[in-house]
C-alpha positions as CSV (number, residue, x, y, z in Angstrom):
1,M,103.8,131.1,96.6
2,A,104.8,127.8,97.9
3,Q,102.6,126.0,100.5
4,A,102.8,122.9,102.6
5,L,100.2,120.4,103.7
6,L,100.8,118.0,106.6
7,I,98.5,115.0,106.7
8,T,98.3,113.7,110.2
9,G,96.3,111.0,112.0
10,T,96.7,108.0,114.2
11,V,98.8,105.1,113.2
12,G,97.1,103.1,110.4
13,A,94.9,106.1,109.3
14,G,96.5,106.0,105.8
15,K,98.6,109.2,106.0
16,T,101.4,108.0,103.7
17,T,99.0,106.4,101.2
18,V,96.9,109.5,101.0
19,A,99.9,111.8,100.8
20,D,101.1,109.8,97.8
21,A,97.7,110.1,96.2
22,V,97.7,113.9,96.8
23,G,101.1,114.1,95.2
24,D,99.9,112.1,92.2
25,A,96.8,114.3,91.8
26,L,98.9,117.5,92.0
27,A,101.3,116.0,89.4
28,G,98.3,115.2,87.2
29,R,97.4,118.9,87.4
30,R,101.0,119.8,86.6
31,V,101.5,121.4,90.0
32,P,105.2,121.0,91.0
33,N,105.2,119.1,94.3
34,A,107.1,116.8,96.6
35,V,105.8,114.2,99.0
36,I,107.8,113.8,102.3
37,D,107.1,110.9,104.7
38,L,108.2,112.2,108.1
39,D,108.7,108.6,109.4
40,W,111.6,108.1,107.0
41,L,113.2,111.4,108.1
42,R,113.2,110.1,111.7
43,R,114.1,106.5,111.1
44,A,117.2,105.9,113.1
45,W,118.2,103.7,116.0
46,P,118.5,104.2,118.9
47,A,116.4,107.2,119.8
48,P,117.5,109.2,122.8
49,P,115.4,108.5,125.9
50,S,114.4,112.2,126.0
51,D,113.2,112.1,122.4
52,P,111.7,108.6,121.7
53,F,110.2,109.6,118.4
54,H,113.3,111.5,117.1
55,G,111.4,114.8,116.9
56,R,114.6,116.9,116.8
57,L,116.1,114.7,114.1
58,T,112.9,114.9,112.1
59,L,112.9,118.7,112.1
60,L,116.6,118.9,111.2
61,N,116.1,116.6,108.3
62,L,112.8,118.2,107.3
63,R,114.4,121.7,107.1
64,A,117.1,120.4,104.7
65,V,114.8,118.2,102.6
66,A,112.0,120.9,102.3
67,A,114.6,123.5,101.3
68,N,116.0,121.2,98.6
69,H,112.6,120.4,97.2
70,L,111.6,124.1,97.1
71,A,114.9,125.0,95.5
72,A,114.3,122.3,92.9
73,G,111.0,124.0,92.0
74,A,108.3,122.3,94.2
75,R,105.4,124.7,94.9
76,R,103.5,122.3,97.1
77,L,105.0,120.1,99.9
78,V,102.9,117.3,101.0
79,L,104.0,115.8,104.4
80,A,102.7,112.6,106.0
81,G,103.3,112.2,109.7
82,V,102.1,112.7,113.2
83,V,102.0,116.1,114.9
84,E,100.7,115.8,118.5
85,S,100.7,119.4,119.7
86,R,100.5,123.1,118.5
87,A,104.2,123.5,119.4
88,E,105.1,120.6,117.2
89,R,103.0,122.0,114.4
90,R,104.8,125.4,114.7
91,G,108.2,123.5,114.6
92,H,107.2,121.8,111.4
93,E,106.0,125.1,109.8
94,E,109.3,126.7,110.7
95,A,111.2,123.7,109.3
96,V,109.4,123.8,105.9
97,G,109.7,127.6,105.7
98,V,106.4,128.1,104.0
99,P,102.8,128.3,105.2
100,L,101.6,125.0,106.6
101,T,98.0,123.6,106.6
102,V,97.2,120.5,108.6
103,C,94.7,117.9,107.6
104,R,93.7,115.1,110.0
105,L,92.6,111.8,108.5
106,R,90.0,110.4,110.8
107,V,89.4,106.7,110.7
108,G,87.4,104.8,113.4
109,L,89.6,102.6,115.7
110,P,88.0,99.3,114.5
111,E,89.1,100.1,110.9
112,V,92.5,101.3,112.1
113,R,93.0,98.1,114.1
114,R,91.9,96.0,111.1
115,R,94.5,97.7,108.9
116,L,97.2,97.3,111.6
117,R,96.5,93.6,112.0
118,A,97.0,93.2,108.2
119,R,100.1,95.4,108.1
120,H,101.8,93.7,111.1
121,A,100.6,90.1,110.5
122,A,104.2,88.8,110.7
123,D,105.3,91.1,113.6
124,P,103.4,90.4,116.8
125,E,105.5,92.7,118.9
126,G,105.0,95.6,116.4
127,L,101.3,94.8,116.2
128,A,100.9,95.0,119.9
129,W,102.7,98.4,120.1
130,H,100.7,99.9,117.2
131,L,97.4,98.6,118.5
132,N,98.1,100.3,121.8
133,R,99.4,103.4,120.2
134,S,96.4,103.8,117.9
135,G,93.9,104.6,120.7
136,E,96.4,106.6,122.7
137,L,97.3,108.7,119.7
138,A,93.7,109.2,118.6
139,S,93.0,110.6,122.1
140,I,96.0,112.9,121.9
141,L,94.9,114.2,118.5
142,D,91.3,114.7,119.7
143,A,92.5,116.8,122.6
144,S,95.2,118.8,120.8
145,R,93.2,119.8,117.7
146,V,96.3,120.6,115.6
147,E,94.4,120.3,112.3
148,D,92.8,123.0,110.2
149,F,90.4,120.5,108.7
150,V,89.4,116.8,109.0
151,V,88.8,114.3,106.2
152,D,87.2,110.9,106.6
153,G,90.0,108.5,105.8
154,A,87.8,105.3,105.4
155,G,85.3,104.0,103.0
156,A,86.9,105.2,99.8
157,L,89.9,104.6,97.5
158,P,93.0,106.7,98.2
159,P,92.5,109.0,95.1
160,E,89.0,109.8,96.3
161,I,90.3,110.6,99.8
162,A,93.1,112.7,98.2
163,A,90.5,114.7,96.3
164,R,88.8,115.5,99.5
165,V,92.1,116.5,101.1
166,I,93.0,118.8,98.2
167,E,89.5,120.4,98.4
168,G,89.9,121.0,102.2
169,W,93.4,122.4,101.6
170,R,92.1,124.9,99.1
171,A,89.3,126.0,101.4
172,A,91.7,126.3,104.3
173,M,94.2,128.5,102.2
174,A,91.4,130.8,101.0
């Protein structure tokens, strides 16, 4: 049976990097999979004022992309993106059409901010927005508890973090 994993966390937590490493680990074990970065599914300008993060567009695109990957033989879908509420989580599970497990990557804000400063070194406006959003989003995620399990996203290489994510995913599916 196909399954999906959504890796969430604040901006700069390493969601996409770890999702890529999970996909690589699954491929290394010969598990048919697809990695989907939700940011790319929503990347369009302008966003409607009532939906500043293009949530509706994300779900429309996710429904199509997930269906295509599953039809092509993927048995595991690995998603990277932010889900801020239980309602958003349900929407993502409906969009992928298979059981969804959510892992939160937790990284301390000092480390997140260090990563963001490196990532946005040439973009002072983007850096300011992301630095502000990192703390705001961490608080939202702390309150909403959308995750099934948490993995420390700092202090290790992406393949090591991915191994912890896969272990947590297996335990959550059991």
